[in-house]
N, C-alpha and C positions, 0 to 999 in steps of 0.2 A: 572467424571460427569459436567455439568456447574452446577455454583451455582447460577443462576437464571433459570426458566424455558425459554424450547425452545417454543417459539409460533408456532402451529400447524399451518402451511398454509390454512389446508384444513377446519379449524373452525373458522377463524378469520372472521372479517367485515369490512366495510367500508374502510377509508382510510388507513390502515392497510395491509386488504387485496389486493389492487391496488397498493400498492405499492410493497407487495412481490409478486402479480403477474408479475410486472414488471419485478423481480429480477429473477424471473423463468424462464420468456422470455429470459432474457440475457444469463441466464446461466444453462437453461437446468434444473433447479431443484432448491431451496432455500439452499443456504449453512447455517450450523448451525451459522453464525457469526450474518447472517442477522435475524434468528429466535429467538436470544438473544436479538438483539440489537431491534426486534419488541415490546418487553415488553415496550418499552418506545416510544409512536407515533414520539414526535418529534426527540427525536435520531434517529431513521429510516428514518425520512422527511429528516434530517440533513445529515446523512451519503449518504442514495441515490444520495441526490439532489449533493454533492461533487464529488461524483465517476460520475455523468452524467456530471457535469460542466468540470471536469479535461477532463474528454474523448475527449471532443472538444478541447483540449487545443494544443497549438503548440510543445510540446515535443514529442509528439506520444508514443504508448502506449507501445513501448521496451524501450524508455529509461524511462518511467513511473513505468515498471515495473521493473526494474534495480533498479530503486531509493527505490521501496517498499522492495526489498529483500534485498537490505543493511540495508535500517530503522529496517525491523524485525528480522534480523540476529546480529546487533547490540541489540536491546532490549530482544533479545532472545524470540521473539515472533513464537513459531513452528507452529502455524495456518498461520499465513501473510506469513513464509517462505515458507509453502506449497504451498498454493493458488496461492501467486504472481509467483511461480518458474513455476506452472502450467499455468497462463496466461501469463507469460513471454513467453514459449515455443510456445505458441498459437499464439502469437503475431511475431514468428520466430525469437526469440532469441535461437541462440545455446545454448544446454546442458552448456557446458564449460564458455560461456559467464555468465549466469545465476549464475553458480557457481562462478565466478571472482566475481561477483557483490554482493556477499556474503560479499566479502572484501573489498567493494568498489575501486574495481580493474574493468580496460577495456583494450583493446587491441588499442581501439580506444580513442586517446588524448581528445577527445571533451565529449566522455560520462565519462571515466576517471576523468575530469575536475567536473562535474555534480555528481558524485557519494561522489568525496571528498567534495565537497562545501556540500551536503545533510549530511553527517557522521559530518562535521564540526558543522552543523547547531543542530543536537543531542546533541552530545558531548556538546556544550557551551549553550545549553538550547534557542539557537537563536542569543545567543550575541559573532556575527562573525565579521571580521574585516573588514573595507573597503577593505584591500589587498586581503580577501576571496572573496568579490563580485569582484573585479576587475577581479581575477584569473578564475573565469567564463566566464566573459567579453570577456577576453584575448583568452580564448578556441574558442572563434565564436557564445556565446549565447547572446542574444538580453536581454535588461532591462524585455522584457516580460516574456521571459522565465527563467530568475532569481528568479520572482515573484511566477511563477508557481512552481520552484523547491520548494519552501519556502511553499507553496500550498499543492503539495503532501508530503513532511514531516509531516506537521501537520495532514494532512486526516490520514497518515500513524501511525501517533505517538496516534490518536484516536482511529483505528482499534484493534494496538497493545496493548493499554490498556484493551480495551473492550476484545479482547482475552485471554489476559495474567489474568487480575484481576478475570475475572469471569469464567474463567477454561474452555472457550468454546471446546468441542470435534473437533478435527481435523478432517475434512472430503474430504482431498484433498489428494493423495499419499503424503507421509511424506519424508523431507529432512532432513538431519543431520545438527544442527547446529555448527557454528565453531565459536569459541570463538576469540573474539580480541587480538590483537598480544600488 
């Protein structure tokens, strides 16, 4: 049971209703995470705007979802792991690739470099080295994309913390967490 009330999209009004209507249009329903965050109109606005902005970024949905799965697994966020695994599959990422992303791995060297960097950001709380940044560049990613990786990690930390701290009920098909080596 959630530690905060889940806002009912059918009874809300104003800007919260407008944003939850946008969420419904994007997802075909309003996932519990958004209903939990909607208790703070400012937090909902921030989260939804970040999703929208990063959705237009240059990394692409497949890489973004693999980053989300790696970060969720590292933070033991069952909600985000389930949601982003489903979204990754919808973005065309094979099941095996999504499972590998949980461990920060990929058969694609470019994606593997991004996942390694994303997990370094999480593990080191942002205090990565110049060599860590250079490794992503050396794998063929631009500086713009390096910044986007940081933005994806930051958004996923926010959503992980919301879901873990507030015990938001998972409303996507569950995926088993993997323990970091």
